[in-house]
C-alpha positions in Angstrom: 39.8 -191.9 -60.4 39.3 -188.7 -58.7 36.1 -187.5 -57.0 35.3 -184.3 -55.0 34.7 -184.6 -51.3 31.0 -183.6 -51.7 28.4 -183.0 -54.3 26.9 -179.6 -54.7 23.2 -179.2 -54.2 21.1 -178.9 -57.3 21.6 -175.5 -58.8 24.8 -174.8 -56.9 28.3 -174.8 -58.5 31.2 -176.9 -57.4 33.3 -175.4 -54.7 36.6 -173.8 -55.8 39.7 -176.1 -55.6 41.9 -175.6 -52.6 44.8 -173.2 -53.0 48.2 -174.6 -54.1 50.7 -175.6 -51.4 53.0 -172.8 -50.3 56.8 -172.8 -50.9 58.5 -175.8 -49.3 55.2 -177.7 -48.8 55.1 -181.3 -49.9 53.2 -181.9 -53.2 49.7 -183.2 -52.9 49.5 -187.0 -52.7 46.6 -187.3 -55.2 47.0 -188.7 -58.6 44.7 -189.7 -61.4 44.5 -193.5 -61.4 42.2 -193.7 -64.5 40.0 -191.5 -66.5 36.5 -192.8 -67.0 34.7 -192.9 -70.3 32.7 -189.9 -71.3 29.5 -189.5 -69.2 30.5 -191.9 -66.5 31.1 -190.7 -62.9 32.6 -192.6 -60.0 30.3 -192.8 -57.0 31.1 -196.0 -55.2 34.1 -198.2 -56.0 35.5 -201.5 -54.8 38.8 -203.2 -55.5 39.0 -206.7 -57.0 41.7 -209.4 -56.5 43.5 -208.4 -59.7 44.0 -204.8 -58.6 41.3 -203.3 -60.9 38.3 -201.3 -59.5 34.6 -201.7 -60.1 33.0 -198.3 -60.3 29.4 -197.5 -59.7 28.3 -194.9 -62.2 24.9 -193.4 -61.5 25.0 -191.1 -64.6 25.4 -194.0 -67.0 23.4 -196.6 -65.0 26.1 -199.2 -64.8 29.1 -200.7 -63.0 32.4 -200.6 -64.9 35.5 -202.7 -64.2 38.4 -200.4 -64.8 42.1 -201.2 -64.9 44.8 -198.6 -63.9 45.2 -196.3 -66.8 41.5 -196.3 -67.8 40.9 -199.5 -69.8 37.3 -200.7 -69.2 37.2 -204.5 -69.3 33.6 -205.1 -68.2 30.3 -203.2 -68.1 27.2 -204.3 -66.2 24.2 -202.2 -67.1 21.5 -201.5 -64.4 17.9 -200.5 -64.8 18.3 -197.3 -62.7 21.2 -195.2 -61.4 23.9 -197.3 -59.6 25.4 -195.6 -56.5 27.5 -198.3 -54.9 29.1 -201.7 -55.6 30.8 -204.5 -53.7 32.3 -207.8 -54.4 31.3 -210.8 -52.3 30.0 -214.3 -52.3 32.0 -217.5 -51.5 34.9 -216.6 -53.9 34.6 -212.8 -53.6 33.8 -212.5 -57.3 30.0 -211.8 -57.2 29.3 -208.2 -58.0 26.6 -206.5 -55.8 25.2 -203.2 -57.0 23.1 -200.7 -55.0 20.6 -198.8 -57.3 17.9 -196.3 -56.7 15.6 -194.2 -58.9 17.3 -191.0 -57.6 19.7 -189.7 -55.1 17.1 -187.3 -53.8 15.7 -188.1 -50.3 12.1 -187.3 -51.2 12.0 -189.9 -54.0 
């Protein structure tokens, strides 16, 4: 799962990618862990005890459990955009989701 460091403001374009490393520079340490289903975006994520991640996807109003490689094993729909998720409770298996009507401050 990859995500840019910051979101552009409404109406702005994404910033250009950084230049490639120069000769002799070590390769970047980033790699794609999983591709999300069409329309889903990773905002907040948390790791579970099996090594999969739960992804908060505001664009699809859900939390997805994703295994390395991209297999979605669970989907929990939310009534509004989901921006963050966490696992907790006594056994660490209760999913908590943070939702809001919008990411805009004035809403």
